[in-house]
C-alpha positions as CSV (number, residue, x, y, z in Angstrom):
1,M,0.0,0.0,0.0
2,R,1.3,3.5,-0.9
3,I,0.4,6.3,1.4
4,V,0.7,9.8,0.0
5,R,0.4,13.2,1.5
6,F,-1.0,15.6,-1.1
7,A,-2.6,18.9,-1.9
8,A,-5.7,19.2,-4.1
9,Q,-8.5,21.7,-4.4
10,G,-7.1,23.9,-1.7
11,R,-6.8,21.1,0.9
12,T,-4.0,18.9,2.1
13,G,-4.3,15.5,3.5
14,F,-3.2,11.8,3.3
15,G,-4.4,9.3,0.8
16,I,-3.9,5.9,-0.6
17,L,-2.4,5.7,-4.1
18,K,-3.4,2.8,-6.3
19,G,-2.5,3.0,-10.0
20,D,-3.0,6.7,-10.9
21,V,-5.9,7.3,-8.4
22,V,-5.5,8.9,-5.0
23,R,-8.2,8.1,-2.5
24,R,-8.3,10.5,0.5
25,L,-8.0,9.1,4.0
26,R,-10.4,10.2,6.7
27,R,-7.6,10.9,9.1
28,S,-3.8,10.7,9.4
29,P,-2.4,7.1,9.0
30,F,-0.5,7.7,12.2
31,A,-3.7,8.2,14.2
32,G,-4.2,5.0,16.2
33,F,-1.6,3.0,14.3
34,I,-1.0,-0.3,16.1
35,G,1.1,-2.2,13.6
36,P,1.2,-3.6,10.0
37,G,-1.9,-4.8,8.4
38,R,-4.2,-2.0,9.6
39,L,-6.9,-0.8,7.2
40,F,-7.2,2.9,6.8
41,P,-10.7,4.5,6.6
42,L,-11.4,6.5,3.4
43,D,-13.5,9.6,3.2
44,G,-15.0,8.8,-0.2
45,S,-13.2,11.4,-2.3
46,S,-10.7,10.6,-5.0
47,Y,-8.4,12.3,-7.5
48,T,-6.3,11.5,-10.4
49,L,-2.5,11.5,-9.7
50,D,-1.9,14.2,-12.2
51,G,-4.5,16.4,-10.5
52,V,-2.7,16.5,-7.1
53,K,0.6,17.8,-5.8
54,L,2.5,15.2,-3.9
55,L,4.0,16.6,-0.7
56,V,6.6,15.2,1.7
57,P,4.8,12.1,2.9
58,C,5.3,12.7,6.6
59,L,6.4,15.5,8.9
60,P,9.1,14.0,11.1
61,S,10.2,15.7,14.3
62,R,13.7,14.6,13.3
63,V,15.5,12.4,10.8
64,V,17.8,9.9,12.5
65,G,20.7,9.2,10.2
66,V,23.0,6.2,10.3
67,G,26.6,6.6,9.2
68,L,28.8,4.1,7.5
69,N,26.2,1.3,7.5
70,Y,27.3,-0.4,4.3
71,H,30.7,-2.2,4.1
72,S,31.2,-0.7,0.7
73,H,30.8,2.9,2.0
74,S,33.1,2.2,5.0
75,V,35.8,1.2,2.6
76,E,35.1,4.2,0.4
77,F,35.3,6.5,3.5
78,K,38.4,4.7,4.7
79,S,36.8,3.9,8.0
80,P,36.5,0.5,9.7
81,P,33.0,-0.7,10.4
82,S,31.7,0.2,13.8
83,S,30.6,-2.4,16.4
84,E,27.4,-0.5,16.9
85,P,25.3,2.0,14.8
86,L,26.8,5.4,14.3
87,I,23.8,7.8,14.5
88,F,23.3,11.5,14.0
89,L,20.3,13.9,13.6
90,K,19.0,16.0,10.8
91,P,16.4,18.6,11.8
92,S,12.8,18.8,10.7
93,T,13.7,22.0,8.8
94,A,15.9,20.0,6.4
95,V,13.0,17.9,5.2
96,I,11.6,18.5,1.7
97,G,9.4,16.4,-0.6
98,P,9.5,15.0,-4.1
99,G,10.2,17.5,-6.9
100,E,11.4,20.2,-4.5
101,N,14.7,22.0,-4.7
102,I,17.8,21.2,-2.8
103,I,19.4,24.6,-2.0
104,Y,23.2,24.8,-2.5
105,P,24.3,26.8,0.6
106,P,26.3,30.0,0.1
107,G,30.0,29.3,0.4
108,A,29.5,25.5,0.1
109,T,32.3,23.7,-1.8
110,R,31.1,20.2,-2.1
111,V,27.5,19.0,-1.7
112,D,27.0,15.2,-2.1
113,Y,24.0,13.0,-2.7
114,E,23.6,9.9,-0.5
115,G,20.7,7.6,-1.6
116,E,19.2,5.7,1.4
117,L,16.3,3.6,2.5
118,G,14.1,5.5,5.0
119,V,12.1,3.8,7.8
120,V,8.9,5.7,8.8
121,I,7.9,5.2,12.5
122,G,4.2,4.6,12.9
123,R,3.8,4.9,16.7
124,R,5.7,6.0,19.7
125,A,8.7,3.7,20.1
126,K,10.8,3.5,23.3
127,Q,13.2,0.6,24.1
128,V,11.7,-1.6,21.4
129,S,13.2,-5.1,21.0
130,R,14.4,-6.1,17.5
131,E,11.8,-8.9,17.5
132,R,9.0,-6.3,17.8
133,A,10.7,-3.5,15.8
134,K,8.6,-3.8,12.6
135,D,5.4,-3.6,14.6
136,Y,6.3,0.1,15.1
137,V,7.0,0.8,11.4
138,L,4.4,2.3,9.2
139,G,6.4,1.9,6.0
140,Y,9.4,2.9,3.9
141,V,10.5,5.9,1.8
142,C,13.4,6.9,-0.4
143,V,15.8,9.4,1.3
144,N,18.6,11.6,0.0
145,D,20.9,12.3,3.0
146,V,22.5,15.4,1.4
147,T,25.8,16.3,2.9
148,E,28.3,19.2,2.7
149,R,31.4,17.0,2.6
150,D,34.1,19.6,3.2
151,I,32.3,20.9,6.3
152,Q,31.8,17.4,7.5
153,K,35.6,16.8,7.3
154,R,36.5,20.1,9.0
155,D,34.0,19.9,11.8
156,G,34.7,16.2,12.8
157,Q,31.0,15.8,13.7
158,W,28.1,15.9,11.2
159,T,25.3,18.2,12.4
160,R,26.2,21.3,10.4
161,A,27.2,19.4,7.3
162,K,24.0,17.4,7.2
163,G,21.6,19.9,8.8
164,F,21.2,22.6,6.2
165,D,17.6,23.5,5.1
166,T,16.5,21.2,2.2
167,F,19.2,18.6,3.0
168,A,16.7,15.7,3.8
169,P,14.5,15.0,0.7
170,L,11.9,12.2,1.5
171,G,9.4,10.5,-0.7
172,P,7.7,10.1,-3.0
173,W,5.3,8.2,-0.7
174,I,5.3,5.7,2.2
175,E,5.2,2.0,1.0
176,T,3.8,-0.2,3.7
177,D,4.3,-3.6,2.1
178,A,8.0,-3.7,1.1
179,D,10.5,-6.1,2.6
180,P,13.2,-3.7,3.8
181,D,15.8,-6.4,4.2
182,N,16.4,-7.1,0.5
183,L,15.6,-4.1,-1.7
184,K,17.6,-2.8,-4.6
185,I,18.6,0.9,-4.1
186,E,20.1,3.1,-6.8
187,T,21.0,6.8,-7.2
188,R,21.3,8.6,-10.5
189,L,22.7,12.0,-11.1
190,N,21.5,13.6,-14.4
191,G,20.4,10.1,-15.5
192,K,23.8,8.5,-14.8
193,L,23.9,5.6,-12.4
194,C,26.1,6.4,-9.4
195,Q,25.1,4.1,-6.6
196,S,23.7,0.6,-6.7
197,A,23.3,-1.9,-3.8
198,R,20.9,-4.0,-2.0
199,T,19.7,-3.4,1.6
200,N,20.8,-6.9,2.6
201,E,24.3,-5.4,2.5
202,L,23.5,-3.2,5.4
203,I,25.8,-3.8,8.4
204,F,22.9,-3.1,10.8
205,G,19.4,-3.9,9.4
206,V,16.1,-2.2,10.1
207,S,15.1,-4.2,13.1
208,R,18.5,-3.7,14.8
209,L,18.4,0.1,14.1
210,V,14.9,0.5,15.5
211,E,16.0,-1.4,18.6
212,F,19.2,0.6,19.0
213,I,17.8,4.1,18.3
214,S,14.7,3.6,20.4
215,G,17.0,2.6,23.3
216,V,18.7,6.0,23.0
217,M,15.7,8.3,22.2
218,T,12.0,7.9,22.0
219,L,10.9,7.9,18.4
220,L,7.6,9.6,17.6
221,P,5.0,8.9,14.9
222,G,6.3,10.2,11.6
223,D,10.0,10.2,12.6
224,V,12.3,8.7,9.9
225,I,15.4,6.6,10.2
226,A,17.8,7.0,7.2
227,T,19.6,3.7,7.2
228,G,22.8,4.6,5.5
229,T,24.2,4.9,2.0
230,P,26.2,2.5,-0.1
231,A,29.4,3.3,-2.0
232,G,29.3,5.7,-4.9
233,I,28.7,9.0,-3.2
234,G,29.6,12.1,-5.2
235,P,29.1,15.8,-5.6
236,M,26.1,17.7,-7.0
237,K,26.1,21.2,-8.4
238,P,23.3,23.7,-9.2
239,G,21.4,22.6,-12.2
240,D,21.7,18.9,-11.5
241,V,18.9,16.4,-11.0
242,V,19.3,13.6,-8.5
243,E,17.0,10.6,-8.3
244,V,17.0,7.9,-5.6
245,T,15.1,4.7,-6.6
246,I,14.3,1.8,-4.4
247,E,12.7,-1.4,-5.6
248,M,9.1,-1.8,-4.5
249,I,9.0,1.8,-3.2
250,G,9.5,4.2,-6.1
251,A,11.7,7.1,-7.2
252,L,12.5,10.4,-5.4
253,R,13.6,13.1,-7.7
254,N,14.9,16.5,-6.6
255,Y,16.6,19.5,-8.3
256,V,19.7,21.3,-7.1
257,T,19.5,25.1,-7.1
258,I,21.1,28.2,-5.6
């Protein structure tokens, strides 16, 4: 099931996308979420996909990023794999939706794409075991963990480099039925394939990440875990188009501007 957040006829809301038809939900999919398999009540109105504007599919209080979570990226970054997840935060103000612009910050010298699988938390999660972790997940999205690479190297910690406004594109929708443990993920820059991997190559999988992160901080409905990027990172510049595609989920396309 694909859950979208959209604008149409002067209203915004959530809906279910099937084919090219969006059917509006009566309320937020996070309201009363108790785990996978839930049926979402509809309000009876529907729209064609080309008659709506897709918005960022959720409004997280934060995006929790995971660094160096593919062996290939650890090698690329010349850093040994960690014995536990390396986490960082991206603020809610960094979040943008499909088709929106990634703003190249003034004075930036290298802004990189990082295609990732995102995990959307469906209900309040605190100290969740990995055995129950997926009971707390509403679904999955494409994420671009945009990073100012030179600032990251200079600062030695990652908040500023990854926290600029527009540096967390999410979308294009939330897919509830994908198996997150074995999905193909690819990133293209101006149509050229730059990253390609499968999520079964993650060092720490989705269930372990939910367990670990919820043991550190309480995750709220709509929060997103960005699970890490594979090898193939590289710079973008104004005028570029970057697209993150994940099997069973879809494609997230954004544009780089100044």
